[in-house]
N, C-alpha and C positions, 0 to 999 in steps of 0.2 A: 687197259688195266682192268682186271676183274673186280667187280663190285660184289660185296658179300652181304648177306643178311645176318641177323643176330644169331641164327642157329649155327652159323659157321664159326663163330668167334669163341675163343676161350679166354685169352688174356689180351688186354689192350694197354700199351705203354706209350706215353707221350714223351718226346725227346726235345730238348732245347739246349742251345749253346750260343753264347756270344763272346767267348774267349777261346782261342784255338789251342792253348796249351802248347804241347810239343808238336802239334799237327800244323800243316800249312794254312788251314783255315777251319772254321767251325763246321762247314759241310763235310770236309774230310774226316774230322773227328766223329761226327754223327755216323758216317758210313762205317767206320771201324766199330762203333758201339753196337750197331745192328748185329754184326757178326759175333761180337764179344758176348752178347746175351745167350747165344747158343751154348757157350761154355759154362753156363750156370744152370742148365737143366731145361732150357726152352728151345723149342723148334720153331724157327721163323716160318711164317706162312705168307704174309703180305706187308707191304709198307707203302705209305703215301709218298707223294712228291715231297721235295723240300720246300719250305715256305719261310718267308722272312716276316718278322714282326718287330714293332718298336720296343725298345727296352722300357721296362717299367720298374719302379715309379719314375725313373729319370730318363726321359727320351733322348737326352744328349749322349748317353752311353751307347756302345756299339749295339746295332740291331741283333736280334736273335735269329738263328736258323732253327726251324722247328719241323717236326715230322711226327707221325703216329705209325706204329707198327703193331702187327697182330702176331701172336705166338700161341702155340699149343705147348702143353707140358710134355717133356721127354718122359718116356715110360719109366725111367729110373729116378724121376724127381720125387723126393720124399723128405724134403727139408722144410717142414713146418708150414705148409700151405701158403696162404697169402702173406702172413707175417714173415715167414722165412724168405719168401721172394722179395718183399720190401727190404729186408735186411741185406739181401744180396745186391739189390739195386743201389742202395746207399753205399755199400762197399765198392761197387763198380764206379759210382760217381767219384769216390775218393781216389780210386786207382787212376782215373782220368784227370785228376788234379782239382776236383771240386773242393772249395774252401767254404765251409758253412758258418764261419765266424761272424759274418755280417748279413743280416736278413736282406733279401732283395738285391744283393750285390751282383755285379756281373759274374758269370760262372762259365767254367769249361763245359760242364755237363749237368743237366737237370733231367732226371728220369722220374716221371710220375706214373704210378700204377693207377690207371683209370678204371679198369675192371678186371676182376679175377673170377672167371666162370659164372658171371652174373650174380655173384654174392652181394648181399647188402650187409655191411658190418660197420660197427663203431667200437673199436677195441682200444681201451685206455691203457695200453702198455707203452713201453719205450722201445722203438719209436711207435707213436700212436698210428692207428690205421683206420681210415674211414673209406669204405667202398660203397658205391663207386666214389671216385675222387670227389671231394665236396665242392670244388670250384670249377670243375671242367665245363659245366653248363654255361658259365659266364665267359669262357675263353675262346675267342675266335681262333687263336693260334692252336687250339686243340680241335675244335669242332670243324674247321675247314679241312684239315687233313683227314680227320675221321670220316666226315661226310664224303670225301673224295673216294675212299675205299670201302666204306661200310655205311652208306646213307640210311639203310633200314635197320641198323643196330638199334635196339631199344633199351633206353635207360630203365633199369629195373625199379627205380624209385618213382619216376614221373610217368612211365609208360610211353614217353615220347621218343621218336626216332632221332638219330643224330642230325638228319637233315632238318627236321622240325625245330630242334634246339638251335641249330645254326640260323635258320630263317628268323627266329625270334630276336636275335641280337640286333642292336642298332647298326645301320649301314656304315656309320663312321668306324665302328670296331671291325666289321667284316672287311671294309675297304683298306684298312691299315695292314691287313695280313695279305701278302702277295706271294705268288710263286717265286721261288728262288732260282735265279739263273746265274751260272758262273760258279767260281770256286767257293 
């Protein structure tokens, strides 16, 4: 797998699923989602392996399958910059059966916009947009796959690399996120 540095990245999206919806399993659903994003103005460049992580806040719920993928903008993308992309991601979640009525509930698809061209934003619109994603630094299920494919990517807020941010997490959190094998 090719590892990239921060100069090679444009858009970072984190994926998660612990309900399969109409797909045979969450891993299959995520694989379809990687391709579906190309239909909304993104060009796929790299993706991590699939990883599993405990459900939160209720670890008795089904485990999540997680990944991170890197995209560039299609030359024809002109739909509102990062805010437009966030709206498209939310629409894609709904298309894949995401129900947002209960916070932290199991979900078919969770798409988090981690970074958009290295911008630092805090936009108080609906939906609100904070870039980079405000909680990615605390999430092993984002940092493990990100460090797998882009360990030298640099957080524009802290100046720290993805690998450094991952190394800072407690071992218990890192150990809870494992490579996904099987369906």
